[in-house]
N, C-alpha and C positions, 0 to 999 in steps of 0.2 A: 372341600376334603370328601364329602360324602353326600348322599342323598337324602331327603327329610325321610324319616321314619313313617311307617304306616300308622293311621290313627288306633288309638287303644280299642280293644273290645272289653267288655267287663269280664274280670275275672271269675272262673267257675272251677268251686262252687262259692258263691256270693258269702261274704263273712258277714257275722250277724253284728254289723257296727251299731245297729239300735239298741244293743245292751248296754251301752257306754254313755255315761254322762257328757255333754259336749263342753268344751273349753276352748276360750279364744287363743288367738295365736300371742296375745300380749299376756294373757295369763298364764299362758305354756312357758313362756320366756322367762317370765317372773319366777316361777316355780322350778325350772330345769333347763337353762339355756345349753349346758353340757358342751361347750366348748373345750373343756379340758376334762377326760374320762377314761376309762377301760371299758372296751367294747368285747362282747362276744357274738358270734354270728352263728346262726343255726339254718339249715335248710329243713323246711316242714311242709307237709302236705296241707291242703285245705282240710281235709276231715279231722288232722289233728288240730289244727287252729279253732276250727268250731268248737271242737271237744273241750278247748282250752278257755274259750271265749268267756264262761260265765264266773270264772275264777278271776281272770283277768279285770273283768268289769267291776268285782269288789274293791279291787286296789288302785285302777287305772281310769283316768279320763281321755276321752280322744278330740284331738284337735278338729275343730269345726268352723268352717268360712262360709258365710253366706248360704248356709244350709247343706253344704258338702261335708264330707268326711274323707274323700278319697282325693289324691292330688296326683298331677301328672308333673313328672320330673323329665326334662331333657337336659343331658348331660354331655359335653364334649371334653375328653381327656387329653391332656398334652405330654408329650415326652421329646426326648433329644433323639437324634439318628440313631443312637445306638441302643434305644429302649432302656436307658439306664434306670428309670423309675421302675419298669418292669423287673427288670432283672434284679435291683437291690431289693425288691420283696420276695421275688423268687429264692433269693439267696439268705434271706433273713436279716439284711444288714441292720444295725442299729440305727443309723443316720439314714434315712430315706424319708421321702415326702411324694404326696401326689398333686398334680396341679390340674384343675378342672374349671370350666365355665358351666354353671349350672343355671338354667332358666325354669322359675317355679311358673309353671304355665298359666293356670287357674289366676295367681295372684298378679301375674303380669310383671316379674321381679326377677333380675338376673344378677350374678354375683360371681366374680372370681372367688374361688375357695382353694385353701392350701392346707392339706393335711400333712402332719409332721408326727413323728415317733418320738416320744419322749422316755425318760428313763421308766423303769418299772412296767415298760410296754404300752404306757397309756397314749392317748391319740390328744393331738392339739390341733384344733382346727381354727383358721384364720381366714376372713374373707373381707373382700370389699366390692362396693357397688360396680356395677358393670351394665351399659346398656343393652336393653334386649334386643335390639337390631344388630348388635354386634356378637352375638352369640356365636359360638364357634371360633370367634377369632379373640386375638391378644394384639394390642398396640403396644408402642415403646414404653409409655408409662406403665402398662400392666407388667412387662418384662422387668421395670426397673423396681417395681415394688415386690415382686416374686423373688427377685434375686437379694433385695433387703431383707425380706423375711427370712430367706434361706439363710444368709450370712450371719444375720442377727441371732437366729437360733442356734446352729450349728458351728459358727466362726468359720465357715468355708463355703464355696459354691459347690454344690453338689453335682449338678447336669450341665450340658452344653444348652445350645440354643433349642428353643421349644418349638414343637409344632403340633397340629392337632393329629391323632391316631386313632381314636375311636369315640363313636357315638352311642348312647345308650338312653332308653326311655324307659320308663315303668311308672307304675301308678304306686303310691305310698299312703299308708294309713300311720298317724304318729301318735303312739299313748303316751301319756304323761302322769306319774305317780301322784294320787291325791295327795299324799303327804310330802311331795316334791322332791327333788334330787335325783331321778331317775327317769329315763325315757326308753321308750321301745318303738322301732319301726318295722312297718310290714310290707314289704315289695312284692309285688306280683306284675303280671303282664310284662314281663321283662323281655327287652329287644334289643340286640347289639348290630351295630352297623359300620361298615368301613368300605368307602370307595362304592362298588355295585354290590357288596356282599350284605345281606341282612339274614340274622339268624332270632328266631323268637324262641323263648323258653317255654315248655309246657306249662299250661294255664293252670295246673293244679299243684305247681312247685313254687314256693314262696321263701325269699330270704328275710329272715328275721334278725332285727339286730338290736341287743339289749346294751344300754349305756348307762352305767353306774360309777359311783366313785371307787369302788373295788371290786367290780365285775363279778360280785356275787349277789345282785339284786333280788328283788322280789319276782320279777318276771323269769329269772333265772330258774329259780326254785319253782315255779308253776311248770315251767316247761320239762324240768326234770321229773316230774310228777308224771309227764306223758312219755318219759323214757326218751326225751330228746336231749343230745349233748351238742355242745359247740362243733361246728365245724371248723377245723384249722384251716389256714390258706384260702379262705373266702372271700377276697377282695373282688368286688364286681368288676372293676377294671381288669384285673389280671385274669380272671376268668374269661372274661370277654376276648381279650387278646389271644388267650390260647385255643378257645373256641372257634374263632375266626382263623385260626392258623397263620397267624401274624407273627410269631414267635417260633423258635426251633425247639425251646425246651420249656417243659410245663410240668414235668412231672410232680412237684410239689402240689399243683393244683387240682390232678386228677381225683382226689376223693369229693371235691366239691363237683367236678364237671360229671362224675358219675352220679352224684346224687341229684343233678339236675337234669340227667338224662341227655349229657353233652359229650360223654366219653368218646362216643363213635363219631362225632362231629370233629373232635380234635386227634 
């Protein structure tokens, strides 16, 4: 579907990851797996993140694996021929889902991941193992499990046959609250790709996502201290589809595109 994305370069400015205490993946999952949560997304600059780090470090640990604290995510998103997943998000439909195959590069792990929107706007994520060498592809068993997950959750099939439509790569830092029950992810070095098109995001732009039980976690309070407010309609999948001009309508995502410096591209 698309050519491999270029190797990532370090984000600038470098974030002060050394301010945090490290936590293992096992400890993180025991404290805050967060497969059901309320999410807020923010688009912030590196300068703002650096200013917020000392406050965040009082309350959060950082995921550390083999001495590394930033990890590469390769993701392939799937949609049907009418881009039903994209447009259900654009139109704000209550019943909607996203399907992706995500490779956790350094960990050499790969999963099919399904994100569903539940009542109160909470997000449910379900996933199952996938062979690394099959990244970007779904087989018949995968399609069956996706269909079963959708019909079990919503009582109906939402979309038609799925095919790969967008590749995405970024580097992520994951914070988990010391008291548990809350996570925060910081994504930088974002790059979107489709066929022979590739679009890189400015290195000083970061997408920050807070995940808590009520959408008003410690991280949200710290970001508000720096006059940061959630950016509505900030799905990376939908932003990438709009920025690469793969869809004819994207007005809902214009605020996010502008904050990422992509409005001209769209």
